[in-house]
ZAMIRO-84852 format. One record per residue (C-alpha): chain; x negated, y, z negated; residue number from 1; residue in three letters. Coordinates in Angstrom, 1 decimal, decimal comma. Layout:
BEGIN
<'A' <X Y Z> NUM 'ALA'>
...
***
This chain:
BEGIN
<'A' <-106,7 115,5 -116,9> 1 'MET'>
<'A' <-106,9 112,2 -118,9> 2 'SER'>
<'A' <-106,6 112,1 -122,6> 3 'SER'>
<'A' <-110,0 110,2 -122,8> 4 'ARG'>
<'A' <-111,7 113,2 -121,2> 5 'SER'>
<'A' <-109,6 115,9 -123,3> 6 'SER'>
<'A' <-111,0 113,9 -126,3> 7 'SER'>
<'A' <-114,5 113,8 -125,2> 8 'ASP'>
<'A' <-114,7 117,4 -124,5> 9 'ASP'>
<'A' <-113,7 117,8 -128,3> 10 'VAL'>
<'A' <-117,1 117,1 -129,1> 11 'GLY'>
<'A' <-118,1 114,7 -132,2> 12 'SER'>
<'A' <-118,2 118,1 -134,3> 13 'GLU'>
<'A' <-114,5 118,3 -134,1> 14 'THR'>
<'A' <-113,7 114,7 -134,1> 15 'GLU'>
<'A' <-115,7 114,2 -137,7> 16 'SER'>
<'A' <-113,2 116,9 -138,8> 17 'VAL'>
<'A' <-110,2 115,4 -140,1> 18 'PHE'>
<'A' <-107,3 116,4 -139,1> 19 'TYR'>
<'A' <-105,5 117,6 -142,7> 20 'ARG'>
<'A' <-109,0 120,2 -142,4> 21 'ASP'>
<'A' <-108,2 121,3 -138,9> 22 'ARG'>
<'A' <-106,5 124,7 -138,4> 23 'PRO'>
<'A' <-104,3 123,9 -135,7> 24 'GLU'>
<'A' <-103,0 121,3 -137,5> 25 'TRP'>
<'A' <-101,8 123,3 -140,4> 26 'SER'>
<'A' <-98,3 123,3 -139,1> 27 'ASP'>
<'A' <-97,5 119,8 -139,6> 28 'VAL'>
<'A' <-97,1 117,9 -143,3> 29 'THR'>
<'A' <-99,0 114,5 -143,0> 30 'PRO'>
<'A' <-97,0 111,2 -144,1> 31 'ILE'>
<'A' <-98,7 108,8 -146,5> 32 'PRO'>
<'A' <-98,2 105,0 -145,4> 33 'GLN'>
<'A' <-95,5 103,4 -148,3> 34 'ASN'>
<'A' <-96,6 100,4 -149,4> 35 'ASP'>
<'A' <-94,1 100,3 -152,1> 36 'GLY'>
<'A' <-94,5 100,6 -155,8> 37 'PRO'>
<'A' <-96,4 97,6 -156,7> 38 'ASN'>
<'A' <-98,4 96,5 -153,3> 39 'PRO'>
<'A' <-99,7 93,0 -153,6> 40 'VAL'>
<'A' <-102,5 93,3 -151,5> 41 'VAL'>
<'A' <-103,4 96,8 -150,3> 42 'GLN'>
<'A' <-105,9 97,2 -147,6> 43 'ILE'>
<'A' <-108,5 99,5 -148,1> 44 'ALA'>
<'A' <-108,0 101,8 -145,5> 45 'TYR'>
<'A' <-110,6 104,4 -144,3> 46 'SER'>
<'A' <-110,1 107,9 -145,2> 47 'ASP'>
<'A' <-110,5 108,6 -141,3> 48 'ARG'>
<'A' <-107,8 106,3 -141,1> 49 'PHE'>
<'A' <-105,3 107,5 -143,5> 50 'LYS'>
<'A' <-105,6 111,1 -142,1> 51 'ASP'>
<'A' <-105,0 109,9 -138,7> 52 'VAL'>
<'A' <-102,7 107,5 -139,5> 53 'PHE'>
<'A' <-100,7 109,9 -141,7> 54 'ASP'>
<'A' <-100,4 112,4 -138,9> 55 'TYR'>
<'A' <-99,4 109,9 -136,6> 56 'PHE'>
<'A' <-96,3 109,4 -138,8> 57 'ARG'>
<'A' <-95,7 112,9 -138,9> 58 'ALA'>
<'A' <-95,6 114,1 -135,3> 59 'VAL'>
<'A' <-93,3 110,4 -134,9> 60 'LEU'>
<'A' <-91,1 111,8 -137,0> 61 'LYS'>
<'A' <-90,9 115,0 -135,7> 62 'SER'>
<'A' <-90,6 114,0 -132,3> 63 'GLY'>
<'A' <-93,9 116,0 -131,2> 64 'GLU'>
<'A' <-94,7 115,4 -127,6> 65 'LYS'>
<'A' <-97,6 117,9 -126,6> 66 'SER'>
<'A' <-101,1 117,5 -125,7> 67 'ALA'>
<'A' <-102,5 117,6 -129,3> 68 'ARG'>
<'A' <-100,2 114,3 -130,3> 69 'VAL'>
<'A' <-101,7 112,8 -127,1> 70 'LEU'>
<'A' <-105,4 113,5 -128,0> 71 'THR'>
<'A' <-104,1 112,1 -131,8> 72 'LEU'>
<'A' <-102,4 109,4 -130,2> 73 'THR'>
<'A' <-106,5 108,1 -128,5> 74 'GLU'>
<'A' <-107,9 108,6 -132,3> 75 'GLU'>
<'A' <-105,2 106,4 -133,3> 76 'ALA'>
<'A' <-105,8 103,9 -130,8> 77 'LEU'>
<'A' <-109,4 103,9 -131,2> 78 'ASP'>
<'A' <-109,2 103,1 -134,6> 79 'LEU'>
<'A' <-106,3 100,3 -134,4> 80 'ASN'>
<'A' <-106,3 99,6 -130,4> 81 'PRO'>
<'A' <-103,8 96,9 -131,1> 82 'ALA'>
<'A' <-101,0 99,4 -132,9> 83 'ASN'>
<'A' <-97,7 98,9 -130,5> 84 'TYR'>
<'A' <-95,9 101,9 -131,8> 85 'THR'>
<'A' <-98,7 104,2 -131,2> 86 'VAL'>
<'A' <-98,9 102,7 -127,5> 87 'TRP'>
<'A' <-95,1 103,5 -126,5> 88 'TYR'>
<'A' <-95,0 106,4 -128,0> 89 'TYR'>
<'A' <-97,9 107,8 -126,3> 90 'ARG'>
<'A' <-96,1 106,4 -123,3> 91 'ARG'>
<'A' <-93,0 108,8 -124,2> 92 'GLU'>
<'A' <-95,9 112,1 -125,2> 93 'VAL'>
<'A' <-97,0 111,2 -121,7> 94 'LEU'>
<'A' <-93,4 111,0 -120,2> 95 'LYS'>
<'A' <-92,6 114,0 -121,7> 96 'GLY'>
<'A' <-95,5 116,1 -120,3> 97 'LEU'>
<'A' <-95,2 114,8 -117,1> 98 'LYS'>
<'A' <-98,8 113,6 -117,0> 99 'THR'>
<'A' <-100,3 112,4 -113,6> 100 'ASP'>
<'A' <-100,1 108,4 -114,9> 101 'LEU'>
<'A' <-103,3 107,9 -112,2> 102 'LYS'>
<'A' <-105,2 109,6 -115,1> 103 'ASP'>
<'A' <-104,0 107,4 -117,3> 104 'GLU'>
<'A' <-104,5 104,3 -115,5> 105 'LEU'>
<'A' <-108,3 105,2 -115,7> 106 'ARG'>
<'A' <-108,4 105,4 -119,5> 107 'TYR'>
<'A' <-106,6 102,2 -119,6> 108 'CYS'>
<'A' <-108,9 100,6 -117,9> 109 'LYS'>
<'A' <-111,7 102,1 -120,1> 110 'GLU'>
<'A' <-109,5 100,5 -123,2> 111 'MET'>
<'A' <-109,3 96,9 -121,3> 112 'ILE'>
<'A' <-112,9 97,0 -120,7> 113 'GLU'>
<'A' <-113,4 97,6 -124,5> 114 'GLU'>
<'A' <-110,5 95,4 -125,7> 115 'HIS'>
<'A' <-109,7 92,5 -122,5> 116 'PRO'>
<'A' <-107,6 90,1 -125,0> 117 'LYS'>
<'A' <-105,6 93,0 -126,3> 118 'ASN'>
<'A' <-101,8 92,6 -125,4> 119 'TYR'>
<'A' <-100,8 95,8 -126,0> 120 'GLN'>
<'A' <-103,2 97,3 -123,9> 121 'VAL'>
<'A' <-102,3 95,2 -121,2> 122 'TRP'>
<'A' <-98,7 95,6 -121,3> 123 'GLN'>
<'A' <-99,5 99,5 -121,2> 124 'HIS'>
<'A' <-101,1 98,7 -117,9> 125 'ARG'>
<'A' <-98,2 96,9 -116,8> 126 'ARG'>
<'A' <-95,6 99,9 -117,2> 127 'VAL'>
<'A' <-98,3 102,3 -115,8> 128 'LEU'>
<'A' <-98,5 100,1 -112,2> 129 'VAL'>
<'A' <-94,5 99,9 -112,2> 130 'GLU'>
<'A' <-94,4 103,3 -112,7> 131 'GLU'>
<'A' <-97,4 104,6 -110,1> 132 'THR'>
<'A' <-96,5 101,6 -107,9> 133 'LYS'>
<'A' <-100,4 102,3 -107,2> 134 'ASP'>
<'A' <-101,7 98,9 -106,7> 135 'THR'>
<'A' <-104,7 99,4 -104,6> 136 'GLU'>
<'A' <-107,7 98,4 -106,7> 137 'ASN'>
<'A' <-105,5 96,6 -109,6> 138 'GLU'>
<'A' <-106,6 93,2 -108,1> 139 'LEU'>
<'A' <-110,1 93,9 -107,9> 140 'SER'>
<'A' <-109,9 95,6 -111,2> 141 'PHE'>
<'A' <-108,6 92,2 -112,6> 142 'ILE'>
<'A' <-111,4 90,2 -110,7> 143 'GLU'>
<'A' <-113,7 92,1 -112,9> 144 'ASP'>
<'A' <-112,3 91,4 -115,9> 145 'ILE'>
<'A' <-112,6 87,5 -114,9> 146 'LEU'>
<'A' <-115,7 87,9 -114,2> 147 'GLU'>
<'A' <-116,7 88,4 -117,7> 148 'LYS'>
<'A' <-113,9 85,3 -118,9> 149 'ASP'>
<'A' <-112,7 83,6 -116,9> 150 'GLN'>
<'A' <-110,0 82,5 -119,4> 151 'LYS'>
<'A' <-108,6 85,6 -120,4> 152 'ASN'>
<'A' <-105,3 84,9 -120,6> 153 'TYR'>
<'A' <-103,7 88,3 -120,3> 154 'HIS'>
<'A' <-105,8 89,1 -117,5> 155 'ALA'>
<'A' <-104,0 85,8 -115,3> 156 'TRP'>
<'A' <-100,8 87,0 -117,0> 157 'GLN'>
<'A' <-101,1 90,5 -115,7> 158 'HIS'>
<'A' <-102,8 89,4 -111,8> 159 'ARG'>
<'A' <-99,7 86,8 -111,3> 160 'GLN'>
<'A' <-97,3 90,0 -112,6> 161 'TRP'>
<'A' <-99,2 92,3 -109,6> 162 'VAL'>
<'A' <-99,2 89,5 -107,2> 163 'LEU'>
<'A' <-94,9 88,7 -107,6> 164 'GLN'>
<'A' <-94,0 92,0 -108,3> 165 'THR'>
<'A' <-95,8 93,9 -105,1> 166 'PHE'>
<'A' <-95,9 90,8 -103,0> 167 'ASN'>
<'A' <-99,7 90,8 -102,6> 168 'LEU'>
<'A' <-100,2 87,2 -102,0> 169 'TRP'>
<'A' <-102,3 87,6 -98,8> 170 'LYS'>
<'A' <-106,1 86,8 -99,8> 171 'GLY'>
<'A' <-105,2 85,2 -103,3> 172 'GLU'>
<'A' <-105,6 81,0 -102,3> 173 'ILE'>
<'A' <-109,3 82,4 -100,8> 174 'GLU'>
<'A' <-110,3 84,0 -103,7> 175 'TYR'>
<'A' <-108,9 80,9 -105,9> 176 'VAL'>
<'A' <-111,2 78,6 -103,1> 177 'ASP'>
<'A' <-114,4 81,1 -104,4> 178 'ARG'>
<'A' <-113,3 80,7 -108,3> 179 'LEU'>
<'A' <-113,4 76,6 -107,3> 180 'LEU'>
<'A' <-116,7 77,0 -105,6> 181 'GLN'>
<'A' <-118,0 78,8 -108,3> 182 'GLU'>
<'A' <-116,8 76,3 -111,1> 183 'ASP'>
<'A' <-114,9 73,4 -110,1> 184 'ILE'>
<'A' <-113,7 72,7 -113,7> 185 'ARG'>
<'A' <-111,9 75,9 -114,1> 186 'ASN'>
<'A' <-108,8 75,2 -114,8> 187 'ASN'>
<'A' <-107,3 78,6 -114,6> 188 'SER'>
<'A' <-108,5 78,5 -111,2> 189 'ALA'>
<'A' <-106,1 75,7 -110,6> 190 'TRP'>
<'A' <-103,2 76,8 -112,3> 191 'ASN'>
<'A' <-103,4 80,3 -110,2> 192 'GLN'>
<'A' <-103,6 77,9 -107,3> 193 'ARG'>
<'A' <-100,5 76,1 -108,1> 194 'PHE'>
<'A' <-98,4 79,3 -109,1> 195 'PHE'>
<'A' <-99,4 81,4 -106,0> 196 'VAL'>
<'A' <-98,6 78,2 -103,8> 197 'VAL'>
<'A' <-95,2 77,6 -105,7> 198 'THR'>
<'A' <-94,1 81,4 -105,3> 199 'HIS'>
<'A' <-95,8 82,5 -101,8> 200 'SER'>
<'A' <-95,3 79,2 -99,4> 201 'GLU'>
<'A' <-93,3 76,3 -101,5> 202 'GLY'>
<'A' <-93,8 73,0 -101,8> 203 'TRP'>
<'A' <-92,6 72,1 -98,4> 204 'THR'>
<'A' <-94,2 69,0 -96,4> 205 'GLY'>
<'A' <-97,0 70,5 -94,6> 206 'PRO'>
<'A' <-98,3 73,0 -97,6> 207 'VAL'>
<'A' <-97,9 69,5 -99,9> 208 'ALA'>
<'A' <-100,4 67,5 -97,4> 209 'ASP'>
<'A' <-102,5 70,4 -97,5> 210 'ARG'>
<'A' <-103,0 70,6 -100,8> 211 'GLU'>
<'A' <-103,5 67,0 -101,4> 212 'THR'>
<'A' <-106,1 67,2 -99,1> 213 'SER'>
<'A' <-107,9 69,5 -101,1> 214 'VAL'>
<'A' <-107,4 67,9 -104,3> 215 'ALA'>
<'A' <-108,7 64,6 -102,9> 216 'LEU'>
<'A' <-111,8 66,5 -101,3> 217 'LYS'>
<'A' <-112,4 68,1 -104,9> 218 'LEU'>
<'A' <-112,0 65,2 -107,1> 219 'ILE'>
<'A' <-114,4 63,2 -104,3> 220 'LYS'>
<'A' <-116,9 65,8 -105,5> 221 'LYS'>
<'A' <-116,0 65,1 -109,6> 222 'VAL'>
<'A' <-114,2 62,5 -110,2> 223 'SER'>
<'A' <-113,9 63,1 -114,1> 224 'ARG'>
<'A' <-112,1 66,8 -113,6> 225 'ASN'>
<'A' <-108,9 66,7 -115,2> 226 'GLU'>
<'A' <-107,6 69,8 -114,1> 227 'SER'>
<'A' <-108,0 68,4 -110,1> 228 'ALA'>
<'A' <-106,0 65,4 -111,3> 229 'TRP'>
<'A' <-103,2 67,3 -112,8> 230 'ASN'>
<'A' <-102,9 69,9 -109,9> 231 'TYR'>
<'A' <-102,9 66,7 -107,3> 232 'LEU'>
<'A' <-99,9 65,3 -110,0> 233 'ARG'>
<'A' <-98,2 68,6 -109,7> 234 'GLY'>
<'A' <-98,5 68,4 -105,8> 235 'VAL'>
<'A' <-97,1 65,0 -105,6> 236 'LEU'>
<'A' <-94,2 66,1 -108,0> 237 'GLU'>
<'A' <-93,1 69,2 -106,4> 238 'ASN'>
<'A' <-93,3 68,1 -102,5> 239 'CYS'>
<'A' <-89,6 68,7 -101,6> 240 'ASP'>
<'A' <-90,0 66,5 -98,4> 241 'ASP'>
<'A' <-89,0 63,1 -99,5> 242 'VAL'>
<'A' <-90,4 61,4 -96,5> 243 'SER'>
<'A' <-94,0 62,9 -96,7> 244 'ILE'>
<'A' <-93,8 62,3 -100,3> 245 'LYS'>
<'A' <-93,8 58,9 -99,9> 246 'SER'>
<'A' <-96,7 58,7 -97,9> 247 'SER'>
<'A' <-98,5 61,3 -99,9> 248 'LEU'>
<'A' <-98,3 59,1 -102,4> 249 'ALA'>
<'A' <-99,0 55,9 -100,4> 250 'ASP'>
<'A' <-102,7 57,9 -99,5> 251 'ARG'>
<'A' <-103,2 58,8 -102,8> 252 'VAL'>
<'A' <-102,9 55,3 -103,8> 253 'LYS'>
<'A' <-105,3 54,2 -101,1> 254 'GLY'>
<'A' <-107,8 57,0 -102,4> 255 'PHE'>
<'A' <-107,5 55,7 -105,9> 256 'CYS'>
<'A' <-108,2 52,1 -104,9> 257 'GLU'>
<'A' <-111,2 53,1 -102,9> 258 'GLU'>
<'A' <-112,4 54,9 -106,0> 259 'LEU'>
<'A' <-112,1 51,8 -108,3> 260 'LEU'>
<'A' <-113,5 49,5 -105,4> 261 'ALA'>
<'A' <-116,3 51,6 -105,9> 262 'ALA'>
<'A' <-117,0 51,0 -109,5> 263 'GLY'>
<'A' <-115,5 54,3 -110,5> 264 'ASN'>
<'A' <-114,1 54,1 -114,1> 265 'ASP'>
<'A' <-113,1 58,0 -114,8> 266 'SER'>
<'A' <-110,4 57,7 -117,3> 267 'PRO'>
<'A' <-108,4 60,4 -115,1> 268 'CYS'>
<'A' <-108,5 57,9 -112,1> 269 'LEU'>
<'A' <-107,3 54,8 -114,4> 270 'LEU'>
<'A' <-104,8 56,9 -115,9> 271 'GLY'>
<'A' <-103,7 58,4 -112,4> 272 'PHE'>
<'A' <-103,4 54,9 -111,0> 273 'MET'>
<'A' <-101,1 53,8 -113,9> 274 'VAL'>
<'A' <-98,7 56,4 -113,3> 275 'GLU'>
<'A' <-98,6 55,4 -109,5> 276 'LEU'>
<'A' <-98,1 51,8 -110,5> 277 'LEU'>
<'A' <-95,1 52,6 -112,6> 278 'GLN'>
<'A' <-93,7 54,9 -110,0> 279 'GLU'>
<'A' <-93,8 51,9 -107,9> 280 'GLU'>
<'A' <-92,2 49,7 -110,6> 281 'LEU'>
<'A' <-89,2 52,1 -110,9> 282 'GLU'>
<'A' <-88,5 51,7 -107,0> 283 'THR'>
<'A' <-89,8 48,4 -105,7> 284 'ASN'>
<'A' <-88,0 45,0 -106,3> 285 'LYS'>
<'A' <-90,7 42,9 -105,3> 286 'SER'>
<'A' <-94,3 42,3 -106,9> 287 'GLY'>
<'A' <-93,0 43,2 -110,1> 288 'LYS'>
<'A' <-95,1 41,0 -112,3> 289 'GLU'>
<'A' <-98,2 41,9 -110,3> 290 'GLU'>
<'A' <-97,9 45,7 -110,9> 291 'ALA'>
<'A' <-97,2 44,9 -114,8> 292 'ILE'>
<'A' <-100,4 42,7 -115,0> 293 'GLU'>
<'A' <-102,6 45,6 -113,2> 294 'ARG'>
<'A' <-100,7 48,5 -115,4> 295 'VAL'>
<'A' <-101,7 45,8 -119,0> 296 'GLY'>
<'A' <-105,2 45,5 -117,3> 297 'THR'>
<'A' <-106,2 49,2 -116,4> 298 'LEU'>
<'A' <-104,6 49,8 -119,9> 299 'CYS'>
<'A' <-106,8 47,8 -121,6> 300 'GLY'>
<'A' <-110,2 49,2 -119,9> 301 'GLN'>
<'A' <-109,3 52,5 -121,0> 302 'LEU'>
<'A' <-108,2 51,4 -124,3> 303 'ALA'>
<'A' <-111,4 49,5 -124,8> 304 'ASN'>
<'A' <-114,0 51,3 -122,5> 305 'ASP'>
<'A' <-113,3 54,2 -120,9> 306 'CYS'>
<'A' <-110,9 56,2 -123,4> 307 'ASP'>
<'A' <-111,0 54,5 -126,7> 308 'THR'>
<'A' <-110,1 57,8 -128,6> 309 'ILE'>
<'A' <-106,3 56,9 -127,0> 310 'ARG'>
<'A' <-106,7 53,6 -127,8> 311 'LYS'>
<'A' <-103,1 53,8 -129,1> 312 'ARG'>
<'A' <-101,9 55,3 -126,5> 313 'TYR'>
<'A' <-103,1 53,3 -124,0> 314 'TRP'>
<'A' <-102,2 50,0 -125,6> 315 'ASN'>
<'A' <-98,4 51,5 -126,1> 316 'HIS'>
<'A' <-98,0 52,0 -122,2> 317 'ILE'>
<'A' <-99,0 48,4 -121,8> 318 'ALA'>
<'A' <-96,9 47,0 -123,9> 319 'ASN'>
<'A' <-93,7 49,5 -123,0> 320 'SER'>
<'A' <-94,0 49,0 -119,3> 321 'THR'>
<'A' <-94,0 44,6 -119,9> 322 'ARG'>
<'A' <-90,9 45,6 -122,0> 323 'LYS'>
<'A' <-89,2 47,8 -119,6> 324 'GLN'>
<'A' <-89,7 45,9 -116,3> 325 'TYR'>
<'A' <-90,4 42,6 -117,2> 326 'ALA'>
<'A' <-86,2 41,9 -117,4> 327 'GLN'>
<'A' <-85,1 43,9 -114,4> 328 'SER'>
***
């Protein structure tokens, strides 16, 4: 029986009665919160809050693990769902009662739906999934949460933990593809794609080639999407095949040149081109002056026209590039 169900069965009449007035709790002496003799800013807790937590402190001290304590923790979490100690002790009570944790998973699901950005409830769910090894509906549950807020950090963190812990990579790239089709600027989806490739396939030559194609295709659709450019940067940096890495860099440079020739003035494009030219300056001995001049031109365009808010930064890049490579 889930704790939430047991609490609901009690009914509103019982819930409105303070613990200090419940005969079945007469054997417990409540412990008030001790804020010291001279509290500077004392919090004005409600009478119900003080009643519930006074009794919680009492059972915590006595170490009681019973069905009534499980219900008490639920009431405490209704009042403060971010209380770490209550969640911890609830798990201890569940363990002591040998409760069916699948029922607890259902309770936890309801709590996450009510408090989707509460770290403690997500941590509770991780412990439950780890104990039960029940992942049958976990990814679909997280997907439901992310539909309401695609930037929910806790949901993404939990999803990544589930994928990595239980090796559930199959179908995850397809899931990311769907998210990017819905919103090409979904930075969380781009981040998830990078995470999945890194931990499932690795950045081999063929994988890097495939992911470069994906990034270029989507950049062509929306050239001012910084997330896609950052992803492309990560692909080039992490490719572990030196020969393919070099050819990919040439391919990307050619792609950038085409966009520039067509008059595209995306700050992402110009900034990326500056990086490619700086990398060339690191490896090529010939044509340095031309590359330095090109960096200066691009930085000038960024500073004065396309990314004026970072004017000082781009001027610094142009000057430092000339100083670093002009004499070498």
